[in-house]
N, C-alpha and C positions, 0 to 999 in steps of 0.2 A: 438540326431539327430535334426537338424534344419528343420523347415517346408520349403517346396519349396517356393522360392520367386515368386511373381507374374510375374516378368520380370528380366532377367539377360543378361548382355552383357559380352562376353568373348573377351579379347583383347590380342594381341601380337605384334610383330614387323611389320610384313607384311600382316597379315590376309591370309597367304597362307599355314600354317602348323598347328600350335598348336591351335589357336582360332577357325578355321573351324572344326577341329577334336572335340574340346570341344562342339561347337554348335551342330554338328551332333549327337554326343553321348548323349548330354542332351535331345535332342528331342526324340531320340530313346528310352532312358532309362526311361524318366519321362513323355512322352506324351505331349499333348497340354495344360496341366494345367499351364505351364509357358511359357511366351513369351520369346524366345531366339534369340539373334542376336550375331554377332561377327564383329570385326573391327581391324584394325592395325594402328600403328603409321604412317605407309606409306601404300599406296595401289598400289605399283608399280610392283607387280608380279602377276603371275597366280597361281591358286591352284596347289599345289605340287603333282606330280604323286605318290610319295611314301606315302604321307598322304592319298590319295584316296585309294591306295592299302591296307594299314593296317586297314583302317576303313571298307573297303569292307569285310574284314575277319570277321567282327562282324555284317555284314548286314547294315552298315551305308553308305548311298550314299552321296558322296561329289563331284562327277564329275560336277554337275551343279552349284556348289558354285561360286559366283562372289565376287572377292576380293574387299574390300573397306576400306578406311582410316577413321579416326575420322573426318577429314575435309570434306570428301565426305558425311559422315553421316549427318553432319551439313548442307551441301549444299542441301541434299535431304530432309531436314526437320525433321530428327530424332533428338530428344532432349535427351541428356544424362541424364537429370534430370528425365526423364520418367522411368528410370530403377530403380528397387529396389536394385540391387546389380551389381557391376562391378567387374569381376574377371580378374585380370591382370596375364598373364602367362609369362611375361618377365619383367625385371627391367625397360626397356625403356617404355613399355606400362603402368606400374604402375606409373611412373613419369608423363606421359602424362595424364592419367586418373585423377590423383590427381590435376594436374594443371588445367584441364578443369572443375573440380568439386569443386574447393577450396572455392567457395562462396555458395555451397549447402551442405545440410546435406545428403550426399550420401555415402553409404558404398563401399569402394574400398578394395578388398581383393587381396593379392598377393599369388599365388601358384607358387613356383619355379619349373617350368617344363623344362626338358632338351630340348635344341634346337638341333634336330637331323640333321639339314642340314650340309653338309660337313663332316659328320662322316662316317667312313667305306670306304673300298676300293672296295669290290665286291657288287653286287646287294644284296646278302643275308646279308652281314654286314650292309648295309644301311637299309634294311628292319628291322633288329634287333634293330637298333637305333630308328627308327620310332615307332616300337612296344613298346620300352621302354618309349618313350614320351607318347604314347597313354595310356599305362598302368598306368603311373603316374597320368594322368588326371582322369582315371577311379577310381583310389584309392582315389583321393581327392574328387571326386563327391560322391562316395558311402560312404566315411567317413563322409561327410557333410549331405547328403540327404538320406542315406540308400541304400539298394540294388535296382537295376533296378526293376521297376514295371512290372508286367505281363500285358501288355497293351491289351492282348486278353481277360482278365478277367474284365467284366464290373463293378465288385465290387471294383476294385483297383483305 
């Protein structure tokens, strides 16, 4: 298992579903030892209600998440080179992250996570698709960094 990075940026297409879910779960599972942010190739949507709902099932609060793009990060003074690891959750995000970091020695990992938007007819079908994406992210995280820490235990 890898040590937790000092900082990680999760990115996807719109920063409305997969990357905010990953950001919220990383903070919940591993605490404040790692600086965690998320961004999208585009920042043109609001946080997705189904993403909020499936993360709430785990006690992860996403309703206050503010969507942002790589360009907005740059405008607001966030430098991608300040991250130890960038985790791309979509092919478009992987391309953009590699493009933005091509002159830096910065690790960009690709985790192929299902895009649940547009899947399912009923609310329950949609929830199942979002849970599947959420659970894929959890499997990747725990496979890389181990089980979630018991953040109530000061020794962890």
